[in-house]
Residue frames relative to the residue before (quaternion, step in Angstrom):
aa qw qx qy qz dx dy dz
M 1.0000 0.0000 0.0000 0.0000 0.00 0.00 0.00
H 0.3402 -0.7353 0.5521 0.1970 3.57 -0.85 1.00
R 0.1628 -0.7908 0.5860 0.0689 3.57 -0.95 0.89
Y 0.0379 -0.7883 0.6138 -0.0198 3.54 -0.98 0.96
E 0.5227 -0.5978 0.4868 0.3639 3.53 -1.26 0.30
M 0.8067 0.0279 0.0163 0.5901 3.58 1.04 -0.78
I 0.1184 -0.7595 0.6365 0.0641 3.52 -1.08 0.84
C 0.1545 -0.7433 0.6436 0.0969 3.56 -1.05 0.87
I 0.1687 -0.7599 0.6201 0.0977 3.56 -0.82 1.00
G 0.7528 0.2609 -0.2340 0.5571 3.55 -0.22 1.32
A 0.1417 -0.8072 0.5713 0.0446 3.56 -0.75 1.11
G 0.3209 0.7272 -0.5288 0.2976 3.54 0.98 0.91
P 0.7933 -0.3122 0.1978 0.4839 3.61 -1.21 -0.24
A 0.6749 0.4862 -0.3082 0.4617 3.61 0.93 -0.81
G 0.6889 0.4940 -0.2879 0.4456 3.58 0.85 -0.98
L 0.6783 0.4825 -0.2957 0.4686 3.58 0.92 -0.88
A 0.6414 0.5205 -0.3321 0.4554 3.60 0.97 -0.82
A 0.6538 0.5063 -0.3102 0.4690 3.58 1.00 -0.82
A 0.6507 0.5243 -0.3153 0.4497 3.57 0.93 -0.91
V 0.6635 0.5043 -0.2996 0.4644 3.57 0.93 -0.92
E 0.6778 0.5011 -0.3035 0.4442 3.59 0.84 -0.97
A 0.6719 0.4836 -0.2999 0.4742 3.58 0.96 -0.85
A 0.6707 0.5071 -0.2971 0.4524 3.58 0.91 -0.93
K 0.5735 0.5894 -0.3728 0.4299 3.60 1.08 -0.65
N 0.7485 0.3927 -0.1934 0.4981 3.53 1.09 -0.78
G 0.6953 -0.5314 0.2571 0.4101 3.56 1.25 0.37
V 0.4860 0.6709 -0.4395 0.3473 3.60 1.24 0.02
Q 0.3911 -0.6833 0.5641 0.2489 3.57 -1.08 0.79
V 0.0261 -0.8447 0.5311 -0.0618 3.58 -0.45 1.24
A 0.0648 -0.7475 0.6591 0.0514 3.53 -1.17 0.78
V 0.1581 -0.7802 0.6020 0.0629 3.56 -1.02 0.90
F 0.1088 -0.7846 0.6090 0.0413 3.56 -0.94 0.96
D 0.0536 0.7916 -0.6051 0.0659 3.58 -0.92 0.93
E 0.4735 -0.7158 0.4447 0.2563 3.57 -0.92 0.94
N 0.6220 0.5682 -0.3371 0.4203 3.59 1.20 -0.40
D 0.5413 -0.6341 0.4432 0.3294 3.57 -1.28 0.28
R 0.7576 0.1663 -0.1856 0.6033 3.56 1.29 0.22
P 0.4496 -0.7038 0.4789 0.2704 3.60 -0.99 0.77
G 0.5333 0.6568 -0.4512 0.2839 3.55 -1.33 0.07
G 0.2705 -0.8027 0.4992 0.1824 3.56 1.21 -0.34
Q 0.8420 -0.1524 0.1343 0.4998 3.54 -1.02 -0.89
L 0.5272 0.6735 -0.4140 0.3117 3.61 1.10 -0.53
F 0.7044 0.4802 -0.2806 0.4411 3.60 0.93 -0.86
K 0.6286 0.4955 -0.3471 0.4886 3.58 1.29 -0.05
Q 0.6514 0.5336 -0.3008 0.4477 3.57 1.26 -0.33
I 0.0895 -0.8301 0.5503 0.0051 3.54 -0.16 1.34
H 0.5700 0.5957 -0.3848 0.4150 3.59 1.28 -0.20
K 0.5443 -0.6065 0.4684 0.3413 3.55 -1.28 0.36
F 0.4811 -0.6656 0.4915 0.2898 3.56 -1.04 0.81
F 0.3818 -0.6938 0.5627 0.2370 3.53 -1.30 0.49
G 0.5719 0.6133 -0.4375 0.3245 3.54 -1.34 0.00
S 0.7094 -0.4236 0.3466 0.4441 3.52 -1.20 -0.65
R 0.6809 -0.4530 0.3617 0.4477 3.56 -1.29 0.13
E 0.5838 0.5925 -0.3515 0.4296 3.55 1.14 -0.70
H 0.7424 0.3690 -0.1969 0.5234 3.56 1.13 -0.72
R 0.5708 -0.6435 0.3424 0.3780 3.56 1.25 0.61
A 0.1672 0.8071 -0.5441 0.1570 3.58 1.06 0.76
K 0.8256 0.2085 -0.2162 0.4777 3.53 -1.21 0.81
E 0.5782 0.5187 -0.4065 0.4810 3.58 1.25 0.36
R 0.4187 -0.7023 0.5152 0.2570 3.58 -1.06 0.68
G 0.6543 -0.5762 0.3295 0.3624 3.53 -1.06 0.81
Y 0.6897 0.4855 -0.3096 0.4390 3.58 0.84 -0.91
N 0.6180 0.5236 -0.3510 0.4698 3.61 1.14 -0.51
I 0.6226 0.5228 -0.3316 0.4787 3.57 1.09 -0.75
G 0.6473 0.5267 -0.3138 0.4530 3.57 0.96 -0.88
Q 0.6677 0.5046 -0.3040 0.4551 3.55 0.93 -0.89
S 0.6345 0.5297 -0.3373 0.4507 3.58 1.03 -0.74
F 0.6285 0.5171 -0.3333 0.4759 3.59 1.06 -0.72
L 0.6562 0.5184 -0.3126 0.4504 3.58 0.93 -0.87
D 0.6514 0.5163 -0.3130 0.4595 3.55 0.94 -0.90
E 0.6770 0.4911 -0.2949 0.4621 3.56 0.91 -0.93
A 0.6326 0.5346 -0.3316 0.4516 3.60 0.98 -0.81
Q 0.6518 0.5184 -0.3061 0.4612 3.55 1.00 -0.89
E 0.6553 0.5167 -0.3071 0.4575 3.58 0.95 -0.88
L 0.7105 0.4563 -0.2473 0.4753 3.57 1.10 -0.74
G 0.5318 -0.6729 0.3841 0.3420 3.58 1.27 0.01
V 0.3272 0.7356 -0.5238 0.2784 3.59 1.17 0.49
A 0.3210 -0.7426 0.5581 0.1844 3.59 -0.89 0.96
V 0.0680 -0.8050 0.5893 -0.0024 3.57 -0.53 1.21
S 0.0923 -0.8002 0.5926 0.0078 3.57 -0.63 1.18
L 0.1624 -0.8101 0.5609 0.0525 3.58 -0.52 1.23
N 0.7717 0.2671 -0.2535 0.5186 3.57 -1.29 0.32
S 0.5096 0.6283 -0.3937 0.4366 3.51 1.13 0.82
T 0.0990 -0.8268 0.5537 0.0026 3.55 -0.31 1.30
V 0.3123 -0.7381 0.5700 0.1812 3.56 -0.73 1.09
L 0.2563 -0.8109 0.5162 0.1013 3.55 -0.61 1.20
G 0.8167 -0.1242 0.1016 0.5543 3.57 1.08 -0.55
I 0.2434 -0.7237 0.6256 0.1597 3.52 -1.32 0.49
Y 0.0875 -0.8181 0.5683 -0.0004 3.54 -0.76 1.07
E 0.7413 -0.4032 0.2844 0.4549 3.55 -1.31 -0.02
N 0.8208 0.2599 -0.2101 0.4632 3.52 -1.32 0.50
G 0.6529 -0.5695 0.3126 0.3896 3.58 1.12 0.63
V 0.4329 0.6947 -0.4720 0.3274 3.62 1.19 0.32
V 0.0613 -0.7919 0.6074 -0.0166 3.54 -0.92 1.03
N 0.2516 -0.7457 0.5981 0.1516 3.58 -0.95 0.91
V 0.0282 -0.8085 0.5869 -0.0333 3.58 -0.78 1.05
M 0.2378 -0.7268 0.6231 0.1641 3.55 -1.00 0.88
I 0.0557 -0.7989 0.5984 -0.0239 3.56 -0.45 1.26
Q 0.7890 -0.0658 -0.0370 0.6097 3.53 -0.40 1.30
D 0.7767 -0.3084 0.2363 0.4958 3.62 -0.51 -1.15
R 0.6574 0.4746 -0.3252 0.4866 3.59 1.17 0.41
I 0.3381 -0.7279 0.5608 0.2035 3.56 -1.20 0.56
E 0.0531 -0.7938 0.6058 -0.0065 3.54 -0.87 1.01
Q 0.3025 -0.7092 0.6016 0.2088 3.51 -1.28 0.47
V 0.0131 -0.7711 0.6365 -0.0049 3.53 -0.98 0.93
T 0.1503 -0.7836 0.5951 0.0962 3.54 -1.19 0.42
A 0.0642 -0.7994 0.5974 0.0047 3.54 -1.15 0.65
Q 0.5342 -0.6039 0.4795 0.3464 3.53 -1.22 0.48
K 0.7869 0.1173 -0.0399 0.6045 3.55 1.12 -0.76
T 0.0987 -0.7945 0.5982 0.0353 3.57 -0.98 0.87
L 0.1378 -0.7660 0.6243 0.0671 3.54 -0.90 0.99
I 0.1795 -0.7597 0.6171 0.0994 3.56 -0.84 1.03
A 0.0981 0.7840 -0.6003 0.1239 3.56 -0.57 1.20
T 0.1387 0.8628 -0.4679 0.1323 3.53 0.88 1.09
G 0.4790 -0.7117 0.4189 0.2975 3.59 1.25 -0.03
A 0.5236 -0.6247 0.4909 0.3076 3.54 -1.15 -0.70
S 0.3168 -0.7049 0.5938 0.2241 3.54 -1.32 0.28
E 0.5621 -0.6274 0.4257 0.3305 3.54 -1.19 0.52
N 0.4160 -0.6652 0.5585 0.2693 3.54 -1.13 0.72
M 0.1320 -0.7623 0.6259 0.0985 3.56 -1.20 0.56
I 0.2405 -0.7464 0.5963 0.1718 3.56 -1.23 0.39
P 0.3622 -0.7472 0.5108 0.2225 3.62 -0.81 0.94
F 0.1488 0.7422 -0.6444 0.1080 3.56 -1.11 0.78
P 0.6607 -0.4984 0.3474 0.4410 3.61 -1.12 0.39
G 0.8073 0.2263 -0.1982 0.5078 3.56 -0.72 1.11
W 0.4470 0.7331 -0.4385 0.2656 3.61 1.23 0.04
T 0.6555 0.4921 -0.3227 0.4733 3.60 1.25 -0.20
L 0.4396 0.6965 -0.4614 0.3296 3.60 1.25 0.08
P 0.5346 -0.5705 0.4949 0.3792 3.60 -1.13 0.54
G 0.6762 0.4411 -0.3494 0.4756 3.55 -0.80 1.04
V 0.6273 0.4309 -0.3392 0.5530 3.58 1.31 -0.13
I 0.1259 0.8142 -0.5450 0.1557 3.58 -0.37 1.24
G 0.5324 -0.6005 0.4869 0.3448 3.54 -1.29 0.29
A 0.6275 -0.5470 0.3975 0.3861 3.55 -1.22 0.49
G 0.6377 0.5244 -0.3286 0.4587 3.58 1.03 -0.73
A 0.6247 0.5277 -0.3353 0.4678 3.57 1.08 -0.71
A 0.6265 0.5328 -0.3338 0.4606 3.56 1.05 -0.79
Q 0.6426 0.5134 -0.3178 0.4716 3.59 1.00 -0.81
T 0.6447 0.5271 -0.3213 0.4509 3.56 0.94 -0.87
M 0.6585 0.5144 -0.3081 0.4548 3.56 0.90 -0.93
A 0.7385 0.4382 -0.2375 0.4540 3.57 0.81 -1.03
H 0.8035 0.3605 -0.1647 0.4442 3.57 0.72 -1.08
I 0.7170 0.4058 -0.2504 0.5084 3.58 1.13 -0.57
H 0.8094 0.2816 -0.1197 0.5014 3.57 0.85 -1.02
G 0.4175 -0.7376 0.4519 0.2783 3.60 1.23 -0.13
V 0.5096 0.6243 -0.4193 0.4179 3.57 1.16 0.67
R 0.3697 -0.7185 0.5399 0.2358 3.58 -0.81 0.96
P 0.4587 -0.7243 0.4344 0.2761 3.63 -0.62 1.06
G 0.7753 -0.1953 0.1572 0.5798 3.57 1.05 -0.72
A 0.5375 -0.6237 0.4548 0.3394 3.56 -1.27 0.14
E 0.7924 0.1675 -0.0511 0.5843 3.57 1.02 -0.89
I 0.0387 -0.8459 0.5298 -0.0471 3.57 -0.30 1.30
L 0.1631 -0.7128 0.6718 0.1180 3.53 -1.20 0.77
M 0.1949 -0.7978 0.5630 0.0923 3.59 -0.65 1.11
V 0.1611 -0.7757 0.6069 0.0637 3.55 -0.85 1.07
G 0.7304 0.3407 -0.2794 0.5218 3.56 -0.34 1.27
S 0.1249 -0.8276 0.5462 0.0337 3.59 -0.69 1.09
G 0.3561 0.7107 -0.5218 0.3095 3.57 1.13 0.58
N 0.7583 -0.3750 0.2527 0.4695 3.58 -1.26 -0.03
V 0.6383 0.5266 -0.3385 0.4480 3.58 0.98 -0.77
G 0.6695 0.5041 -0.3004 0.4554 3.58 0.87 -0.94
L 0.6782 0.4943 -0.2874 0.4616 3.56 0.97 -0.88
I 0.6893 0.4848 -0.2851 0.4568 3.57 0.83 -0.99
V 0.6780 0.4824 -0.2980 0.4678 3.57 0.90 -0.92
S 0.5939 0.5593 -0.3673 0.4467 3.61 1.05 -0.67
Y 0.6802 0.4825 -0.2907 0.4689 3.56 0.88 -0.95
Q 0.6638 0.5060 -0.3059 0.4580 3.56 0.98 -0.83
M 0.6312 0.5173 -0.3388 0.4682 3.59 1.06 -0.67
M 0.6148 0.5214 -0.3494 0.4776 3.59 1.08 -0.63
Q 0.6267 0.5258 -0.3292 0.4716 3.57 1.04 -0.74
A 0.6773 0.4815 -0.2786 0.4814 3.59 1.17 -0.63
G 0.6287 -0.5748 0.3243 0.4113 3.59 1.28 0.04
C 0.5095 0.6280 -0.4327 0.3985 3.60 1.25 0.21
H 0.3299 -0.6985 0.5901 0.2345 3.56 -1.29 0.37
I 0.2454 -0.7601 0.5864 0.1349 3.57 -0.86 1.00
G 0.3212 -0.7861 0.4986 0.1742 3.56 -0.39 1.23
A 0.7609 -0.2021 0.1600 0.5955 3.57 1.07 -0.77
I 0.2519 -0.6915 0.6435 0.2106 3.50 -1.40 0.26
I 0.0576 -0.8129 0.5796 0.0044 3.57 -0.70 1.07
D 0.0070 0.7878 -0.6156 0.0186 3.56 -1.20 0.53
A 0.4745 -0.6795 0.4830 0.2824 3.59 -0.96 0.85
A 0.5860 0.5724 -0.3695 0.4387 3.58 1.19 -0.45
P 0.5403 -0.6493 0.4257 0.3243 3.61 -1.11 0.56
K 0.7723 0.2497 -0.1413 0.5667 3.59 1.22 -0.42
I 0.6010 -0.5494 0.4371 0.3819 3.56 -1.24 0.52
G 0.3645 -0.7866 0.4665 0.1757 3.55 -0.80 1.03
G 0.6803 0.5032 -0.2896 0.4474 3.60 1.16 -0.50
Y 0.7056 -0.4425 0.3359 0.4398 3.55 -1.33 -0.02
A 0.5984 -0.6077 0.3999 0.3357 3.54 -1.08 0.82
V 0.6181 0.5649 -0.3554 0.4153 3.59 1.03 -0.74
H 0.6598 0.4856 -0.3071 0.4844 3.60 1.05 -0.72
A 0.6542 0.5197 -0.3108 0.4531 3.58 0.95 -0.89
A 0.6424 0.5418 -0.3280 0.4316 3.57 1.00 -0.82
K 0.6234 0.5422 -0.3408 0.4486 3.60 1.01 -0.77
I 0.6626 0.4945 -0.2955 0.4786 3.57 1.05 -0.82
A 0.6752 0.5127 -0.2960 0.4401 3.56 0.88 -0.98
R 0.6311 0.5722 -0.3362 0.4017 3.58 1.02 -0.79
V 0.7222 0.4015 -0.2528 0.5033 3.59 1.09 -0.56
G 0.6465 -0.6119 0.2864 0.3544 3.55 1.25 0.43
V 0.4136 0.6915 -0.4974 0.3215 3.61 1.18 0.30
P 0.3443 -0.7600 0.5090 0.2116 3.64 -0.70 0.99
F 0.2542 -0.7349 0.6085 0.1580 3.57 -1.18 0.65
F 0.0812 -0.7694 0.6319 0.0463 3.57 -0.96 0.87
M 0.1018 -0.8048 0.5843 0.0220 3.55 -0.14 1.32
S 0.7840 0.2329 -0.2445 0.5209 3.57 -1.24 0.58
H 0.5724 0.5306 -0.4047 0.4765 3.56 1.04 0.88
T 0.0876 -0.7822 0.6140 0.0590 3.54 -1.15 0.63
I 0.5894 -0.5585 0.4394 0.3842 3.53 -1.29 0.24
K 0.2522 -0.7758 0.5621 0.1365 3.59 -0.84 0.97
A 0.7864 -0.1836 0.1497 0.5705 3.58 0.91 -0.87
A 0.3336 -0.6758 0.6113 0.2413 3.51 -1.34 0.41
R 0.2714 -0.7574 0.5723 0.1587 3.55 -1.00 0.82
G 0.5083 0.6349 -0.4836 0.3235 3.54 -1.16 0.64
K 0.4201 -0.7115 0.5092 0.2409 3.54 -1.18 0.59
D 0.8162 0.1659 -0.0654 0.5495 3.59 0.70 -1.07
C 0.7791 0.0304 -0.0197 0.6259 3.58 1.29 -0.28
V 0.6622 -0.4966 0.3654 0.4259 3.57 -1.26 0.17
E 0.0490 -0.7975 0.6013 -0.0031 3.54 -0.91 1.02
G 0.7950 -0.0701 0.0479 0.6007 3.56 1.28 -0.19
A 0.2258 -0.7736 0.5785 0.1263 3.57 -1.30 0.11
T 0.2287 -0.7360 0.6215 0.1403 3.50 -1.24 0.62
I 0.0951 -0.7783 0.6181 0.0558 3.57 -0.87 0.94
V 0.1367 -0.7901 0.5943 0.0628 3.57 -1.23 0.43
Q 0.4883 -0.6516 0.4959 0.3017 3.57 -1.10 0.68
V 0.2048 -0.7706 0.5906 0.1242 3.58 -1.14 0.64
D 0.4566 -0.6768 0.5045 0.2810 3.55 -1.19 0.56
K 0.7573 -0.3892 0.2649 0.4525 3.58 -1.30 -0.13
S 0.6805 0.4414 -0.2801 0.5134 3.56 1.26 -0.35
W 0.5364 -0.6647 0.3671 0.3685 3.58 1.31 0.37
Q 0.4954 0.6532 -0.4342 0.3734 3.58 1.21 0.42
P 0.5431 -0.6332 0.4359 0.3378 3.64 -0.98 0.80
I 0.2944 -0.7324 0.5910 0.1664 3.54 -1.10 0.79
A 0.4158 -0.7348 0.4825 0.2332 3.56 -0.51 1.21
G 0.7936 0.3152 -0.2400 0.4618 3.53 -1.05 0.81
T 0.6433 0.5280 -0.3265 0.4480 3.62 1.26 0.01
E 0.3496 0.7730 -0.4738 0.2360 3.59 1.27 0.20
K 0.0850 -0.7622 0.6404 0.0426 3.57 -1.17 0.68
E 0.2915 -0.7723 0.5457 0.1439 3.56 -1.00 0.84
F 0.0710 -0.7839 0.6164 0.0220 3.56 -1.11 0.80
E 0.3658 -0.6600 0.6020 0.2611 3.52 -1.17 0.64
A 0.1981 0.7773 -0.5735 0.1664 3.59 -0.80 0.97
D 0.2232 -0.7471 0.6021 0.1717 3.54 -1.17 0.58
T 0.7575 0.2344 -0.1481 0.5910 3.56 1.34 -0.09
I 0.0930 -0.7438 0.6593 0.0579 3.54 -1.01 0.90
C 0.1505 -0.8197 0.5522 0.0236 3.55 -0.45 1.28
I 0.2047 -0.8103 0.5441 0.0737 3.58 -0.64 1.15
A 0.0659 0.7840 -0.6110 0.0877 3.56 -0.72 1.14
V 0.2831 0.7873 -0.4888 0.2470 3.55 0.55 1.22
G 0.7913 -0.3386 0.1543 0.4852 3.55 0.95 0.85
L 0.3912 -0.7100 0.5516 0.1964 3.49 -1.41 0.20
N 0.2524 -0.7497 0.5958 0.1385 3.52 -1.26 0.51
P 0.4488 -0.7042 0.4710 0.2843 3.64 -0.59 1.08
M 0.3456 -0.7331 0.5515 0.1973 3.58 -0.97 0.91
T 0.0293 0.8693 -0.4835 0.0982 3.54 0.18 1.37
Q 0.3218 0.7967 -0.4809 0.1747 3.60 1.24 0.08
L 0.6864 0.4808 -0.2970 0.4577 3.59 0.88 -0.89
A 0.6316 0.5242 -0.3319 0.4649 3.57 1.04 -0.75
Q 0.6565 0.4934 -0.3123 0.4776 3.58 1.01 -0.76
M 0.6195 0.5381 -0.3401 0.4593 3.58 1.05 -0.74
A 0.6874 0.4681 -0.2691 0.4858 3.55 1.09 -0.75
K 0.4439 -0.7327 0.4033 0.3216 3.57 1.42 0.04
C 0.2370 0.7559 -0.5616 0.2390 3.55 1.03 0.82
Q 0.5247 -0.6150 0.4802 0.3404 3.57 -1.10 0.66
M 0.1805 -0.8012 0.5661 0.0714 3.58 -0.82 1.02
V 0.1076 -0.7737 0.6230 0.0413 3.54 -1.16 0.72
Y 0.3209 -0.7523 0.5452 0.1837 3.58 -0.94 0.89
I 0.1053 0.7809 -0.6021 0.1288 3.57 -0.58 1.23
P 0.3682 -0.7838 0.4538 0.2103 3.62 -0.17 1.25
V 0.6682 0.5213 -0.3230 0.4212 3.62 0.88 -0.88
L 0.7077 0.4163 -0.2451 0.5155 3.59 1.24 -0.43
G 0.7079 -0.5017 0.2520 0.4285 3.56 1.23 0.30
G 0.7146 -0.4318 0.2632 0.4833 3.59 1.25 -0.03
N 0.8174 -0.1985 0.1804 0.5099 3.56 -0.97 -0.93
I 0.1073 0.8024 -0.5763 0.1122 3.61 -0.62 1.10
P 0.5662 -0.6011 0.4311 0.3637 3.60 -1.17 0.46
A 0.4398 -0.6450 0.5511 0.2947 3.56 -1.00 0.83
H 0.0633 0.8007 -0.5921 0.0655 3.59 -1.01 0.78
D 0.4652 -0.6872 0.4874 0.2715 3.54 -1.20 0.53
L 0.7495 -0.4030 0.2780 0.4456 3.57 -1.29 -0.17
N 0.6440 0.4762 -0.3236 0.5038 3.59 1.29 -0.12
Q 0.4925 -0.6642 0.3977 0.3977 3.59 1.37 0.02
E 0.4719 0.6655 -0.4536 0.3588 3.62 1.22 0.29
T 0.4016 -0.7291 0.5113 0.2141 3.56 -0.98 0.92
S 0.7200 -0.4133 0.3298 0.4494 3.54 -1.36 -0.19
I 0.6547 0.4379 -0.3060 0.5347 3.60 1.27 -0.31
K 0.4475 -0.7237 0.4564 0.2603 3.56 -0.48 1.21
N 0.8282 0.2170 -0.2152 0.4698 3.54 -1.11 0.94
I 0.6477 0.4382 -0.3429 0.5204 3.60 1.26 0.21
Y 0.0948 -0.8090 0.5798 -0.0159 3.54 -0.69 1.19
V 0.1681 -0.7606 0.6151 0.1219 3.56 -1.30 0.37
A 0.0624 0.7838 -0.6165 0.0399 3.57 -1.17 0.57
G 0.7363 0.3780 -0.3020 0.4731 3.54 -1.15 0.64
D 0.8342 -0.2598 0.1500 0.4627 3.57 -1.25 -0.38
I 0.5680 0.5799 -0.4077 0.4182 3.62 1.08 -0.42
S 0.7137 0.4247 -0.2482 0.4986 3.58 1.13 -0.59
G 0.7536 -0.2775 0.1705 0.5710 3.59 1.30 0.20
I 0.4459 -0.7199 0.4663 0.2560 3.57 -0.76 1.06
E 0.1839 0.7510 -0.6157 0.1519 3.56 -0.71 1.15
E 0.7219 -0.4149 0.3157 0.4551 3.57 -1.23 -0.46
A 0.6568 -0.5058 0.3788 0.4114 3.58 -1.27 0.34
S 0.6212 0.5474 -0.3456 0.4417 3.60 1.04 -0.75
T 0.6369 0.5158 -0.3194 0.4757 3.58 1.06 -0.75
A 0.6240 0.5437 -0.3336 0.4514 3.57 1.01 -0.80
V 0.6321 0.5350 -0.3265 0.4557 3.57 1.01 -0.82
I 0.6835 0.4781 -0.2975 0.4645 3.59 0.86 -0.91
E 0.6316 0.5137 -0.3409 0.4700 3.59 0.97 -0.75
G 0.6290 0.5285 -0.3319 0.4635 3.57 1.03 -0.73
R 0.6471 0.5160 -0.3159 0.4640 3.56 0.96 -0.86
I 0.6413 0.5224 -0.3240 0.4592 3.57 0.95 -0.87
A 0.6616 0.4979 -0.3078 0.4686 3.58 0.91 -0.90
G 0.6517 0.5216 -0.3143 0.4522 3.58 0.95 -0.86
L 0.6542 0.5022 -0.3027 0.4777 3.56 0.99 -0.85
A 0.6632 0.5149 -0.3065 0.4485 3.58 0.92 -0.93
I 0.6546 0.5029 -0.3102 0.4716 3.56 1.01 -0.81
A 0.6408 0.5142 -0.3240 0.4690 3.60 0.96 -0.84
H 0.6533 0.5080 -0.3059 0.4707 3.58 1.01 -0.82
S 0.6708 0.5114 -0.2970 0.4475 3.57 0.91 -0.94
L 0.7006 0.4544 -0.2610 0.4843 3.58 1.11 -0.70
G 0.5747 -0.6385 0.3530 0.3709 3.56 1.30 0.04
Y 0.5060 0.6623 -0.4186 0.3607 3.59 1.22 0.23
L 0.7551 0.2823 -0.1506 0.5722 3.57 1.23 -0.38
D 0.3832 -0.7399 0.4986 0.2389 3.60 -0.68 1.05
D 0.7202 -0.4918 0.2868 0.3966 3.55 -1.25 0.50
Q 0.7068 0.4688 -0.2845 0.4469 3.59 0.80 -0.98
S 0.6416 0.5169 -0.3273 0.4626 3.58 0.97 -0.81
F 0.6514 0.5022 -0.3166 0.4725 3.56 0.97 -0.84
K 0.6482 0.5296 -0.3219 0.4424 3.57 0.88 -0.92
D 0.6767 0.4983 -0.2947 0.4548 3.59 0.89 -0.93
Q 0.7047 0.4598 -0.2719 0.4669 3.59 0.85 -0.96
H 0.6241 0.5388 -0.3293 0.4601 3.56 1.06 -0.77
K 0.6505 0.5166 -0.3077 0.4640 3.55 0.95 -0.89
R 0.6436 0.5279 -0.3143 0.4564 3.57 1.01 -0.84
Q 0.6726 0.4881 -0.3015 0.4674 3.59 0.96 -0.81
L 0.6374 0.5183 -0.3287 0.4659 3.60 1.02 -0.75
K 0.6330 0.5189 -0.3271 0.4723 3.58 1.05 -0.74
S 0.6326 0.5205 -0.3198 0.4760 3.55 1.03 -0.79
M 0.6299 0.5371 -0.3213 0.4598 3.58 1.05 -0.79
Q 0.6277 0.5465 -0.3380 0.4394 3.58 0.97 -0.81
G 0.6311 0.5395 -0.3284 0.4502 3.55 1.05 -0.74
L 0.6689 0.4948 -0.2960 0.4692 3.58 1.04 -0.77
R 0.7277 0.4361 -0.2377 0.4729 3.57 1.10 -0.66
S 0.3736 0.6879 -0.5234 0.3365 3.56 1.08 0.69
G 0.6688 0.4634 -0.3598 0.4567 3.59 -1.20 0.41
S 0.7005 -0.5096 0.3028 0.3975 3.57 -1.23 0.48
H 0.6730 0.4864 -0.3087 0.4639 3.61 0.88 -0.92
G 0.7057 0.4844 -0.2680 0.4422 3.56 0.82 -1.01
E 0.6435 0.5342 -0.3293 0.4384 3.58 0.98 -0.82
A 0.6376 0.5247 -0.3308 0.4569 3.58 0.99 -0.81
R 0.6755 0.4742 -0.2950 0.4814 3.57 0.97 -0.83
G 0.6193 0.5484 -0.3390 0.4481 3.56 1.06 -0.72
K 0.6504 0.5043 -0.3115 0.4749 3.58 0.99 -0.83
A 0.6294 0.5307 -0.3293 0.4624 3.56 1.05 -0.74
K 0.6402 0.5163 -0.3210 0.4695 3.58 1.04 -0.76
V 0.6074 0.5408 -0.3480 0.4664 3.59 1.05 -0.73
Y 0.6348 0.5236 -0.3178 0.4711 3.56 1.04 -0.83
L 0.6386 0.5271 -0.3267 0.4557 3.60 0.94 -0.84
N 0.6542 0.5046 -0.3087 0.4713 3.57 0.98 -0.85
A 0.6368 0.5320 -0.3186 0.4582 3.57 1.08 -0.76
V 0.5990 0.5648 -0.3464 0.4497 3.57 1.09 -0.76
M 0.6554 0.5240 -0.3059 0.4497 3.56 1.00 -0.87
K 0.6777 0.4812 -0.2898 0.4745 3.57 1.12 -0.66
G 0.5143 -0.6652 0.4012 0.3634 3.55 1.30 -0.16
């Protein structure tokens, strides 16, 4: 059995940031990720980040991801890819399937940074080839160099739907329309304006009624909804499309946290059921921490800061960081987080996080 001081489950922005922060302070860290390359969502994000220089503004996601990887390598972090964590058990024991073999590893501290999965909505024809998630479209285009389709209907007007729509146009796809059951566009105005300027129509208070096609998507029918989200008969509109892209939110991947018996709390604004955690990102189960989308759906920049906080807290708990140094750095990261949680969307999530911290205090 391999023994480590710290294990990170997930090599996305939160997991890598935590690994780097802990390793900087002398912690022995191992990172496990089920994918064949590390970086998580960062390598799919070709757009420039927003915010301040502190939050990597004007840098592209894949460059940020590469910088984390380079730093982790320099610090001696052990990154194991194609490694699926099957379970977390008592005393820090973790079962991992590495390639085609199962190994047991143990750690004094475990960080779960498994991210999130895409939500889907069922409708007639939703299982046809050509109905995909927005994240899948990004993976196809940015990781594998494959254009998802020629004619795309985007379902969802949040930041993901808007950003992916623009990126698909850059990849040579045509966006027939962006639809959303909500009455107003959910993403930032700056993203919506880029889409509107090139003539993509928005259909608010509309949802997907059905996909047309026998063996694959050949078209789509949308319909207007009322204030109770019910379809309004006679308002159907037809679109030619070979791809229906779904961008209707994310769901935190909490299976491992639940297996470890972490206390869970249901908070819709953060994506649903998530582990309660304190200001150090530690859960109700001592020595198990969470960071990134598993602890509540937010931005990649927020995931990075949560990872840093967890890494610092783990280094402090293991005795690598003295009390005053930890207090100063922790305070600096929390202040940086407050800056990211400004605005209506961020404030709501920030209040939800305060509630989660309160749950931990009883």
